[in-house]
C-alpha positions, 0 to 999 in steps of 0.5 A: 142578172148582172155579172156583179150580181152573179158574183155576189150570189156565188157560194165561193165562201165556205165560211158560214154566213153567220160568221160573216154577217157582222163583218163587212161594212161597205163604204165609199172610196176614201181617196182616189187611190184606196178603198175604205172597207171595214172588214173585221175578223169573224167573232168565233172561238179560235183554235191553233189550227194553223200550220206554223211556218218553219223559221228560215234557217231551219227550213233551209237546213231541212231541205238541204238535208233532203235526199231528193227521193221521197217527199217529206211526210207533210200535207201537200199544201205545206210542201208547196208552201215550203217550195214557194218560200225557197223559191222566193228566198233564192230560186237559183240556189234551190232550183234543182231541189224545187225541180225534184220536189215538183217531179215527186208531187203527184205521188203525194197529191193526186190533184197535182196534174200536168197543168199544175206541174206545167204552171209550177215549172213556169213559175220556177223558171221566172223566179230563177230568171231563166226567161229565155228558156221559158220563151224558147220552150213556149211554156206559157203558150202551153198554159194558155192552151188550158185557159178555157178549162183553167181555174180562176187562179190560173187565169189570174196568173196568165193575165199577169203574163200577158199584160207584162209579156212574161214568156209570151207576147204582150197582149194587154186587152186579152190580159184584162179579159182573163183578169176579169174572168178570174175576178168573176171566178172569185180569185182574191188576187184578181179581185184586189188587182182589179180594184188597184188598177181601177183606183189608179184610173185604169178602165176595166172593160166588162167589170161592173162590181163596185170596188168596196164590194170587190175588196170585201169579196176578196177578203172573204175569199182569203178567209175561206175555210178553217184549214191549216193554211188559213193563217197564210191567207188572213195575214194577207188581209192584215198586210193590206190594211197595214200597207194601205195600197188598195184599202185605206190604211187602218193599223187597228184592223191590221192588228186585229187580223194579225192577232186573229192569225196569231191566236190560231198559231201563226208565229209570224203574225204574232211577231207582227203584233208584238212589233206593232206595239213596240213601234206604237205607230197609230196604235195605243201601245200595250206592253201586256199585248206586246209581251203576250204576242212576242212570247207566242212568236218565240214559242212558235220558234221564230229566232228573231222573236226569241232574241227580242224576248231574250233581251227583255228577260236579260235586261228585266224590261217589261217582263217584271224582273230580270231572268238570265237563265230564261234569256239564255234558254231563248238565245240557245233556241234561237241559235239551235238551227243556225239562225244568224241573228240567234247565233249572234245574240247567243254568242254576245250574251255568253261573251258578256257573262263569261267575262264575269263568270268563268263557268260560261266559258265552255258555252261561249266557246261552243257558241263561237264554234257553232257560229263559225260554221256559217259562211257569213260568220263575222270576223270577230268570231274567228278572232275570239276562237283564236284567242281561246286557242292561245288561252287554253294551250298557251301563247306558243302551244296554241299559236298554229291553231290561233293563226288559222282563225286569225287569218280567216278574220284578216281575209275579211279585212279585220284590223284586229286580226292583223294586230294579233298576227303581227307579233306572231309573224315577227317570230318568223321574220329572219330576213329583212325582206320577211321583216318588211313584209310584216311591217308593210301590213302594220303601216297599212293599218296606220295609213288606211285603217286610221289605226294609231296604236301601231305607231308605237309598235312600229318604233318597237319593231325597228328598235328590237324586232328587226333582224338588223335591230336597232334600225335607229333612223326608222325607229326615231321616225316612228317615235317622232310620228307617235309623239306628234300625234299624241299616241306615244306612251306617256309614263311618269315616275312617282317623283315626276308625277309629284312635280307635275302635281306641284307645278301643273303643266297643261300640255303634260296633263293633256297628254296624260289625259288623252292616253287615259281616254285611249284606255291605257291602264297605266295612263288611267292610273297616273291621271287618277293619281293626279286628280286625287292628289290635286283635290279635283272635284268629286264628280270628276273623280267619280267619272274616272272611277266609272270610266276606269271600270271599262278597261282591264288591268287598271286596278292592278296598275293603280296598285303598282303605282301606289307601290312605287310611291311607297318606295319613296315614302309618298304613298297614301295607302297600302299598295296591297289593298288595290292589288288584292282588289285587282286579284278579286276582279280576276287579274291574276297578274297582280299576284306576283306584285302582291307577293313581292310586296309581302316579301319586302314587308316581312320575308319570314312572316309572309313567305308562305302567303307569297308562295301561295300567290306565286305558284299559280302564276308560275304554272301559267308561265309567268317569269317573274313568279318563276324567278321568285321560287328559289327565294320562297321555297329554296328546298324545292328550288335551290336555283333557277336551273331547278326551276326551269327543269320543273317548269320547262313544259309550261314555259315551252307552251306559254312562257312570257318574256321573262320566262323565256329569258330565264330558260335561254341559258338552259337550252340544249343546242343552238337551234333551241336557243335561237327559237327561244330568242325569237320568241323573246323578241316577239314577246318583249315590250322593247323596254330597256329593262327587258332588253337588259335581261336579254343582254344578261342571258346572252352573256350567260350563254357566252354568245358574244355576237348576240350579246353585243347586238342586244347591248347595242339595242339596249343602248338605243333604248337607254335614251342616254339615261345615265343610270341605264348607261352605267348598267350597260357598263356593268354588263360589259364588265361582267361578261365582256372580254378585254376587247370590250374594256374601252366600250365599258369605260365609255358607258361609265364616262357617259353616265358620269357626264350625265350626272350619275354618282354610281358612274363615278364609283365605277370610274374610281375603280379604274382610275383610283386604284393605285395598283391598277394599270390605268391609275391616275391620281389627278383624274381620281381626285377630280372624280372624288370632288365630283362625287362629293359635290354631286352626292345628295346630303345623305350620301356625302358621308359615304363619299367622304369615307371612300376618299378617306381610304384613297391614296395620299396623292389623291387625298391631298389633291381632293381635300385641297378643294373640299370644305370637309367640315361644311360638307359633314354639317350639310349631311348632319343637318339633312338628318344623316347619322354618319354626318352628325357623328363625323361633324360632331367629332370634328367639332370635338377635336377643334373645340376651344370652349365649353360651348363648342364642346357641348355642341359637338357632343350634341351632334354625336348624341343625335347620331347615336339616338338615330342608330349610328353604332360608332356614334354610340361608342363615341357618345359613351366615351363622352359620358364616361369622361364628361366631354360636353355633358355631365359625366355618368358612368351608368349612362355610358354603360347604357350606350355601350350596351346598345352598341354591343347589342348591335354587334360592335366588339369594341363596345362588348369589351368595354362593357365587360371591363366596366362591369368588372371594375367595381368587383375588383375595387371591392 
């Protein structure tokens, strides 16, 4: 009998022959490198007899918690499997754990004798890369001493050591001899290794078994007996067919063997089946099979299968219908043992759900905290946890805890963390050195991180956050960079937008579109306004409607813009509609805007509704809401001091810029005031309007040094806007002492030179008062002429009425240069009632014909009908005496009564007189 025949005759397959009878169909070699063998799973009723593999994270957690004294209550084979998995994963990390477990193995496995212990030690040292120790102790030599009585498995291992020189001198000839012995002994690994070597052209002395028969015997040995470890063995068959290294690749057979293992309880094999159907490479895809085996894998506790199945239920794909709760349960299972993929998917799922349903917020935070315990948690987890701290405790109350999280994320190189830390660090940058340390980090995100948004932040930092602000040169440099790169914030007034729509400037529209694409809410709102008012294509508007939904705050920005249009009478809809929509989306910031509009529309009727909208915002430290309280509820809040007393704790924890400025005058000492000033400097958007309120606060507390510093900052931010310069002059007039009189006058002068008419009124208070020290009739006359000439037609009567009460020298000088009748006519034709009245009176005085008199009365009647009370009186006189109209005592009485109803005392007296006259005559 040949050795091959002897091999075939050996009963090394405990599985019944009947089960195998229909399985193997021997075939010829399919190629020079692989063997074609059709070896199918046995056709038997399968049961869940396999011991499922513990997921990696759970396995690590279990053995990390092991005390090292008594082995877990598991079958010895399963313990050995766990130890092999730990060794394969990271032999260095688990070295001592595995070493301790090996030492205890004889206590649970009588067959774990000295030889097995020695082999286990050798394998551990090799896996850990401790080959020097292995060689020095001659452990492989000791194993070789047991060769004659060794098992086929040991022979196979020793053959490998000899052929590769692992822990012993290379001896390929002897290695091949031992490999042949192991193969004839029925070791599956040896059989497959021999076939692989032969197919690659290696001659194997003493081996005469055909390759297809050797493979069949190897696979039969792997099937072996139906024990809890069978799945580990048959999965090897599936992998061989899948890989196609030794046997010819056959995806169909691989799938059958994986299904065979999966049906016996192996979750990993179930996942392989699902994965094969997902990829559907060389396999007809079956969604039913995919879902069935993915479910088996998930039920077996495989986190990646739970995540994949959860995604299907979350999306409603392949599983019939969407089931969010089932998806959530699967994600929670995947995350329960700390698996990274499970933790990640669970956190992302809860993040998404929490955005639309606040009820998910606690679960989302818990998921973040669980993920944060891992050493490999991503930076965004810590950023999200920091954001939670600030959201829960407030911008100031949650700062210290948030900083700890942000700094962890920053240490990982996350630019988002640095962005959050930057404003916090500005708060504590008392010196130029500290300030530039913060600035350097911001500049680094621009230069190395490719960040563009910080460019505007750099301009703001040098404008108003630096200890020596404003640092004009640096601020202007970064403003120029921002403008050159197109990142400078673009914001048009409603009037400017209307002009842009009427006369499109491609460059301005492109800048606005670019800003909108960045996701800036104000830019999106303005660009959409341009599109809708320009009758853009419906599909373009539809795109932007959809795109806008990606960003928070857009709906509120659109409502605010519509309100600005309403202020100039150019709105297309009720601004409150959009603001209410923003509130429904969860944007609470729109509450204050809505309240302010409601109060403007009807203070009496809407006060209660406005208070209801504002109070929740006040509880969140919103300064605009806090400032409205005295107007909405004067009994509870008679003044801002009472407001501060009621909300001091809220402002301390979470007050925004406006709330901090409101609180500044009420701080009990300099230290607290300085702290609130630093907070405000951190929280401000560095706009002129916000810095102006800071100037006002410093004026209230009487801090002249701080007052002048912030006046200087505000002047820089004014960008020479004439109205802003006038406002600065007003602040100096209100809070400044005599030493600031020159600066105050300079601001008014600059405002005047910039074309602002209010500046002229302020200068007239200085030069036009004949009792003031700086009275100058000539200068005042020049100012009056400029005032009239610069006034809009509707404002001309007001300017002329002020000139009418000026001192005589001023009047004489100014009137000599003004065509008063023409000016009043201009105002009248522009629809100004006072202009109509005064122009009519001038015509009345100078009338030389009936036609001229009638024309004068027509202008006066128009003014009266427009609601001008003095015109009502004049028109009543014309009716009473028939000046330019048919005389009518009754009509005269009607207009006198209207004037009396409007509060005119002269009209009231005339009505009484005319009413009594008929009674006296009777």
